[in-house]
GUPA-804205 format. One record per residue: residue number from 1; x, y, z of N, C-alpha, C, CB in turn. Coordinates in steps of 0.05 Angstrom, whole numbers, padded with zeros to 5 digits. Glycine has a CB too. Layout:
N
NUM; X; Y; Z; X; Y; Z; X; Y; Z; X; Y; Z
...
END
This chain:
93
1; 00011; -00029; -00002; -00007; -00001; -00014; 00016; 00030; -00002; -00050; 00000; 00009
2; 00032; 00022; 00008; 00055; 00046; 00013; 00075; 00045; -00008; 00071; 00044; 00041
3; 00076; 00045; -00018; 00088; 00030; -00049; 00071; 00044; -00065; 00084; -00006; -00055
4; 00052; 00030; -00065; 00030; 00049; -00086; 00019; 00085; -00085; 00000; 00034; -00082
5; 00024; 00092; -00063; 00019; 00105; -00044; 00041; 00133; -00060; 00024; 00088; -00012
6; 00069; 00115; -00060; 00091; 00136; -00062; 00086; 00143; -00089; 00123; 00126; -00055
7; 00085; 00116; -00107; 00081; 00121; -00122; 00061; 00143; -00145; 00083; 00107; -00119
8; 00037; 00137; -00133; 00032; 00154; -00135; 00028; 00195; -00134; 00029; 00141; -00132
9; 00034; 00191; -00114; 00048; 00217; -00093; 00074; 00235; -00121; 00074; 00196; -00054
10; 00084; 00208; -00137; 00117; 00225; -00147; 00091; 00226; -00171; 00161; 00203; -00153
11; 00088; 00205; -00176; 00070; 00211; -00208; 00039; 00257; -00211; 00035; 00162; -00206
12; 00046; 00251; -00193; 00015; 00264; -00180; 00032; 00297; -00186; 00004; 00253; -00132
13; 00051; 00297; -00149; 00063; 00321; -00151; 00102; 00332; -00157; 00052; 00329; -00126
14; 00115; 00323; -00178; 00141; 00319; -00182; 00125; 00343; -00214; 00158; 00276; -00184
15; 00144; 00358; -00220; 00140; 00374; -00257; 00137; 00355; -00278; 00170; 00392; -00271
16; 00120; 00366; -00284; 00128; 00344; -00310; 00104; 00326; -00333; 00146; 00317; -00294
17; 00087; 00324; -00291; 00071; 00301; -00294; 00042; 00314; -00325; 00055; 00292; -00254
18; 00028; 00282; -00333; -00002; 00299; -00344; -00023; 00308; -00332; -00017; 00286; -00359
19; -00025; 00290; -00297; -00046; 00308; -00287; -00036; 00330; -00277; -00063; 00297; -00267
20; -00024; 00340; -00284; -00005; 00363; -00274; -00020; 00395; -00272; 00022; 00365; -00298
21; -00038; 00405; -00251; -00048; 00430; -00261; -00077; 00421; -00260; -00034; 00440; -00290
22; -00095; 00445; -00263; -00122; 00451; -00250; -00128; 00437; -00232; -00142; 00451; -00264
23; -00154; 00433; -00210; -00176; 00426; -00190; -00174; 00402; -00199; -00207; 00440; -00189
24; -00171; 00385; -00197; -00174; 00355; -00206; -00159; 00353; -00189; -00168; 00342; -00235
25; -00135; 00361; -00215; -00089; 00336; -00190; -00102; 00362; -00170; -00022; 00343; -00212
26; -00105; 00384; -00155; -00101; 00394; -00139; -00116; 00385; -00112; -00102; 00414; -00147
27; -00143; 00379; -00127; -00146; 00346; -00097; -00134; 00330; -00091; -00163; 00324; -00096
28; -00130; 00319; -00117; -00104; 00292; -00114; -00075; 00300; -00102; -00095; 00279; -00149
29; -00069; 00320; -00099; -00058; 00314; -00083; -00058; 00323; -00063; -00044; 00312; -00087
30; -00075; 00342; -00045; -00095; 00346; -00013; -00097; 00325; -00012; -00125; 00360; -00009
31; -00107; 00310; -00024; -00110; 00277; -00008; -00081; 00256; -00003; -00131; 00257; -00031
32; -00067; 00265; -00025; -00045; 00242; -00037; -00031; 00250; 00001; -00017; 00254; -00079
33; -00029; 00282; -00005; -00020; 00300; 00022; -00027; 00302; 00047; -00023; 00322; 00020
34; -00035; 00270; 00046; -00061; 00278; 00071; -00050; 00248; 00068; -00103; 00293; 00068
35; -00049; 00229; 00062; -00038; 00200; 00072; -00012; 00210; 00067; -00047; 00169; 00054
36; 00002; 00213; 00052; 00031; 00220; 00078; 00050; 00242; 00092; 00051; 00212; 00071
37; 00012; 00240; 00104; 00016; 00257; 00118; 00013; 00236; 00143; -00001; 00283; 00113
38; -00006; 00222; 00144; -00010; 00196; 00170; 00005; 00183; 00163; -00035; 00178; 00176
39; 00021; 00167; 00141; 00034; 00135; 00144; 00058; 00149; 00156; 00041; 00111; 00111
40; 00075; 00177; 00156; 00085; 00199; 00163; 00112; 00190; 00147; 00085; 00206; 00197
41; 00099; 00201; 00121; 00122; 00192; 00102; 00143; 00219; 00095; 00108; 00178; 00072
42; 00164; 00218; 00103; 00175; 00254; 00105; 00188; 00255; 00082; 00197; 00266; 00132
43; 00196; 00247; 00066; 00200; 00244; 00031; 00186; 00260; 00019; 00193; 00217; 00016
44; 00160; 00272; 00033; 00141; 00262; 00017; 00141; 00313; 00022; 00108; 00226; 00034
45; 00164; 00323; 00048; 00155; 00350; 00053; 00159; 00355; 00032; 00166; 00368; 00071
46; 00196; 00353; 00015; 00211; 00381; -00015; 00186; 00386; -00036; 00245; 00363; -00044
47; 00169; 00360; -00052; 00154; 00363; -00057; 00119; 00379; -00047; 00161; 00348; -00062
48; 00121; 00376; -00029; 00081; 00395; -00025; 00097; 00422; -00025; 00054; 00390; 00017
49; 00124; 00420; -00004; 00125; 00452; -00006; 00128; 00472; -00037; 00153; 00458; 00011
50; 00139; 00442; -00049; 00124; 00453; -00076; 00098; 00463; -00089; 00125; 00439; -00087
51; 00096; 00444; -00084; 00053; 00446; -00093; 00047; 00470; -00086; 00026; 00424; -00072
52; 00061; 00481; -00062; 00057; 00511; -00041; 00067; 00523; -00062; 00076; 00518; -00008
53; 00082; 00531; -00070; 00097; 00560; -00081; 00091; 00562; -00103; 00125; 00565; -00081
54; 00079; 00532; -00127; 00068; 00529; -00150; 00031; 00540; -00139; 00075; 00492; -00162
55; 00028; 00527; -00133; -00004; 00527; -00135; -00019; 00564; -00126; -00017; 00498; -00105
56; -00031; 00571; -00146; -00041; 00596; -00134; -00074; 00588; -00142; -00026; 00628; -00147
57; -00085; 00625; -00138; -00124; 00619; -00142; -00128; 00599; -00115; -00135; 00594; -00181
58; -00162; 00622; -00126; -00171; 00611; -00099; -00189; 00595; -00096; -00177; 00627; -00085
59; -00180; 00571; -00128; -00196; 00538; -00118; -00173; 00519; -00099; -00204; 00515; -00153
60; -00157; 00547; -00110; -00137; 00514; -00098; -00135; 00523; -00069; -00097; 00508; -00114
61; -00142; 00539; -00057; -00140; 00549; -00029; -00143; 00524; -00016; -00161; 00571; -00020
62; -00153; 00497; -00010; -00169; 00491; 00003; -00148; 00471; 00002; -00197; 00491; -00003
63; -00148; 00463; -00024; -00126; 00447; -00021; -00086; 00457; -00009; -00128; 00438; -00051
64; -00089; 00464; -00008; -00072; 00492; 00007; -00066; 00478; 00028; -00088; 00524; 00016
65; -00091; 00484; 00041; -00098; 00476; 00068; -00080; 00450; 00085; -00127; 00468; 00065
66; -00102; 00433; 00055; -00091; 00401; 00071; -00061; 00395; 00054; -00120; 00366; 00062
67; -00036; 00414; 00042; -00027; 00410; 00040; -00012; 00417; 00070; -00027; 00414; 00019
68; -00013; 00444; 00074; 00004; 00456; 00089; -00012; 00446; 00121; 00007; 00489; 00080
69; -00024; 00427; 00140; -00029; 00416; 00156; -00002; 00390; 00145; -00061; 00414; 00158
70; -00011; 00379; 00141; 00005; 00357; 00124; 00034; 00360; 00128; 00000; 00360; 00092
71; 00051; 00390; 00120; 00063; 00397; 00117; 00075; 00398; 00163; 00053; 00417; 00093
72; 00054; 00401; 00168; 00058; 00403; 00202; 00051; 00386; 00216; 00045; 00422; 00215
73; 00040; 00359; 00204; 00044; 00338; 00216; 00077; 00328; 00223; 00030; 00320; 00198
74; 00080; 00319; 00192; 00113; 00317; 00183; 00134; 00325; 00189; 00119; 00322; 00168
75; 00123; 00355; 00198; 00160; 00366; 00201; 00138; 00372; 00232; 00183; 00405; 00172
76; 00128; 00382; 00246; 00129; 00391; 00272; 00132; 00417; 00272; 00147; 00380; 00288
77; 00133; 00442; 00241; 00136; 00461; 00245; 00108; 00477; 00242; 00157; 00467; 00232
78; 00095; 00491; 00246; 00074; 00515; 00243; 00079; 00534; 00242; 00057; 00518; 00257
79; 00084; 00531; 00201; 00097; 00569; 00183; 00066; 00560; 00159; 00152; 00571; 00156
80; 00052; 00551; 00170; 00019; 00558; 00151; 00039; 00572; 00123; -00012; 00592; 00172
81; 00024; 00577; 00110; 00023; 00594; 00072; 00049; 00605; 00074; -00004; 00625; 00063
82; 00076; 00608; 00102; 00087; 00614; 00098; 00119; 00601; 00073; 00082; 00620; 00120
83; 00109; 00608; 00053; 00125; 00588; 00034; 00164; 00599; 00040; 00111; 00595; -00009
84; 00168; 00618; 00047; 00194; 00623; 00045; 00208; 00606; 00081; 00196; 00664; 00041
85; 00187; 00604; 00095; 00199; 00589; 00121; 00189; 00570; 00104; 00188; 00593; 00156
86; 00190; 00564; 00095; 00188; 00524; 00104; 00212; 00520; 00081; 00146; 00498; 00093
87; 00205; 00541; 00061; 00220; 00538; 00047; 00256; 00539; 00054; 00209; 00554; 00032
88; 00257; 00559; 00078; 00278; 00562; 00097; 00284; 00535; 00113; 00270; 00585; 00115
89; 00266; 00522; 00123; 00271; 00514; 00139; 00273; 00482; 00124; 00254; 00523; 00159
90; 00272; 00479; 00093; 00269; 00446; 00082; 00308; 00445; 00072; 00237; 00442; 00045
91; 00311; 00472; 00075; 00341; 00473; 00069; 00357; 00487; 00102; 00346; 00498; 00038
92; 00342; 00472; 00116; 00360; 00478; 00135; 00384; 00511; 00145; 00374; 00455; 00126
93; 00364; 00532; 00142; 00387; 00556; 00135; 00368; 00565; 00175; 00379; 00587; 00090
END
């Protein structure tokens, strides 16, 4: 199950994938982010920060909330939608 979930996460989150962009993509990333947080997979942190950085628009806000919640669970940090702070923490600065 974990391997399938990671494969799905990779296909959905990484740039250049066929499902990239749009409401459907955002919804799936939100679901995958939540699942990765539940299983505690910290390898998702970088791609989740990338998602926050590259997702805009009013429709994306609820999915960004899922991603932020997942980042907080995975990292123990509370940076909300502050991409700069997430990036600094992730890069160890």
